N, C-alpha and C positions, 0 to 999 in steps of 0.2 A: 544170046548167052544169058544164063540165068545168074541170079545173085549168088547162089551157092557154088557155081563154077568159079566165079570171080573171086569169092572168098577163098576157095580152095587154092587158086592160083597165087593169092596173096600169102599163103602159108598157113592159114587156119581154116578149119572147116565147122567151127562152132557158130551157132546163131549170133553170139555176141560179136564175133569177128566180122560177120556179114553186116550187122547193124553199124558197127564202127566205120566199115568201108562205105556204106551207104551215106552215113553222116558226113564223111569226108567229102564224098562227091557232091552231096547237096551244098555244102559249104563253098567248095571250089566253084560250083555253078553260080552260086549267089555272088561270089567275088567277081566273077566275069560279067554278070549282069549289071553290077553296080558300076564297074569300069566302063562298060559300053554305054550306059545310060548317062554318064557324066558329061555335062556339056563342056565342049572344048573352048579354051579361051582364044579369043582372036586378038591380035595385036591392034591396039588403038593408036593412032597418030594424033597427038595433041597439037592444037594450033598455037602458035606463039601468041602470047598476050600477057597482060599484067598478071603478076603473081602476088598472093597475099603473103605478107610477112607479119608474124606475130610481133607485137611490141615487147621489147625487153626493158626491165627497169635498170637504170644506171647506164654506164658506159662500158665499152669493151665487148667482150664476147659472151657475156652472161655471167651468171653467178656460178662459183665452183661448187662441185658436189663434195659432200663430206666423205672422206675415205672410210671404207669399212674396217672396223677394228680387227686386227689379225688374231687376237686372242678369242674373239667370238667365233671366227671360223675354225680355230683350233679346238674350241670347245665342242662344237658340233662334230668335227671329225673324230675327236677322241671318245665321244659318246659311244661310238661303235668299235673302237680299238681298246681303249683302257678307260673304263667308266670313272673311277675316282679322279683321274686327272682331268676329265671333262668337267667335273664339278668345280675343281680348283680354277680351271681356265675360265669357266663361266662366271664365277664371282669376281675374278680379277678383270674380265672384260666389261662386266656391268659397271664396276667402279671407274674404269678408264673411260667408258662411254659417257658416263655422267660428267667426268672432269674435262674431258677434251672436246665433247660435242661431236664425236664420231658417230657414224651410222653402224648398224649391226646389232641393235638391242634384241631384235627378234632371233637372230642366230645365237646369241648368248643365252637367251631364255630357252630356246629349243635345246641347246647343249646342256644346260642345267637340268631341265625336266628329264631328258633322255638319260642323262648321267645318273641322276637319282633312281629312276625307274629300273634301269639295267643293273646298277649296283644292288638295289633291293632284290632283284631277281637272282643275281649271282650269290648273294649272301643266303638267300633261301635255298638255292641249289646246293651250296657247299655245306650248309648245316645239315641238310637232308642226307647228303652223301656221308658226312661224318657220323651221323646217327646210324646209318645202315652198316658202316664199317665197324663201329663200336658194337653194335648188336650182333653182328656176324662173329666177331671175336669172342664175345661172351657166350656164343652158342645159342642165342635166342632165335635165330633164323634158321629154319631147316630147309 
């Protein structure tokens, strides 16, 4: 069976369709080769013996991890939903993180940066759209 017959069966008789079909077949063959060559994991049985335990400072179950600031998480989420609110939440989160010693400063900074960038993009978009509408109403666009 030739490539043109396969491509015609697939619904297109163009050379581009045949090349796409060949590329997909090569990709599929490569995936199978990789899967077949992958070494299989064998279950290992460990012998009982002494285990190493990392020393901890102090008593109890170790130190507590600082909780992530909720406003920092909201800042990053709202950067994609409503950008100006991400800027407000980001600044509030950074202040709370400094005061309370919580984690999440990277989230707050990411939310701030994305909030500022997306807000700038939206402002440019809306200004351009306003300019087009004003020029269209004045008859300057034909």
